[in-house]
C-alpha positions, 0 to 999 in steps of 0.5 A: 496924574495922567502923566505919571509913569508915562514911559511905563504906560507907553512901553506897555502899549507898544508891547501889547501891539507887538504881541498882537502883531506877533500872534496874528503873524504866527497864526497865518505863518506858524512854525511847521515841521515837515518831512521831505523825501529826496533821492540820495545822489553819489558825487565825485565818483572816480574815473572808471568807477560806478555804483553797483546799485542805485542809492535809496531815498532819504527822508529829511525832516525840516523845521521853520516857518510854514511859508519857508518850509513849504518853499524849501520842499523842492530845494533840498538835496541829499548826497554822499561824497565818494571823492578818493574812494576805490572799488569795494564797499564803503559806508558814508554819511548823507549830507543835506543841502537846504535853504538857510531859512529852515533847519534840518531836524533829522535825516533818515538814513543818515549813513548809507552803504555803497559798493563801487565797481569798475565800469565795463562794456560789452556787446548786446543784441537788439530785439525789436518788439512790435506793438499797435496796429498797422494803418488801415488798408496795409499789410507788413511786407518786412521790417529791417533795423540797424544796428543789430548789436549795441554796446552796453556800458556800466558797473560790472554787475549791472552790465552782466544783468543785461541780456539784450537791448529792447526797442518797441515799434508802434505799427500805428506810427509807421509811414511807408518809406519813412524810417523811424528812430527808436530809443533802446532800453537794456533789459534782463532775461525777464524783460525788466529794465536795467537802470544805470547802463548806457547804450551806444548807440542809444537809438535804433533806425527801423524801416518797415515796408508796407504794401497795400492790401488792395491795388487798382489795375487796368485789365483787358476784357475777354469775351467768352463764347458758348456754342458754334454758329450754324452751318454756312455762317462764318464768325468774322470778329468779336469786338468789345467796348470798352476793351479794358476795365479798371478793377481793385484786387488783393495784392496777393493776386497781382500777376494771377488775374490777367484779364476779366471775362464776360458772361458766356455769349451763346452763338448757336442761335445767331443768324446775323451780326449782332451787338449785345450787353454782357455782364462781367464775371469777376474772380473772387476778391476782385471788384470793379471800379468801372461799369459792370457791363460791356458792349459786345459786337459780333460780326457774322458773314456767309462764306463765298458761294458759287459764282453768280449766286446773290449775296455770296461772300457778304456779311449776313444782315445784322440782327436788331441790337439789344 
């Protein structure tokens, strides 16, 4: 009895196993329908022709196993073939290329209108736009760039829209003495980028001259005196140590500040040679790198007296230094 209808029973078991396997597989990898958006590209455009405007994107609906549909998402292309077409308007079907494992359910749009125009070229001025901030401690002395005019090429209507070519200079990237190469973009009168236009040359060489806001200089020290020596005394010399000091000053004042004065040195009370520390009087905006004081030595002598008088023509005895 058990062996009766054995082939039928075996087939039933195999069918049940197959159905179970099919259900498990399809639960994990079901049939899926999914849209994919891709740009429509025009191919085989004749020499000397270009699209008047960019083409729209197409929504391609795919159907197949979930794994295959998901894998096909980046492998779908939509094109219109322009082989043999001349200037003017044309309405063309959209052709979709996709992997064999999936099926195309629909394409939206399935036809598009295009306009082919002749390619023209014309000179356009270059405009340099500055952005960002200069490195700390520098100011912009000047900017030069070349070329100042470039050629814009593309379909007639697109090139006609281009009013100028724009390059942006980020001042934070400027290195003194090092030229920069900047990409150029064709823009219309409102500053919007015009796509589909080729610029030649497509880069602008820019050189920005920077100068430091502050520079260091070594300048002589000048002793300022106040009043005069008493009658009978002669000022032989005024020495200062150090005779030169180093300062920091704005670039704009280079050549204007030629020396550094001391505070005033009074002479009217002096009766003999002396030495004294004096502070330096700095002009506005000038800062010292060296010490703020200098040592001033004043040599005083009595003028020559009649013959036979003691001390005639000798230096007056020095005061005790401060």
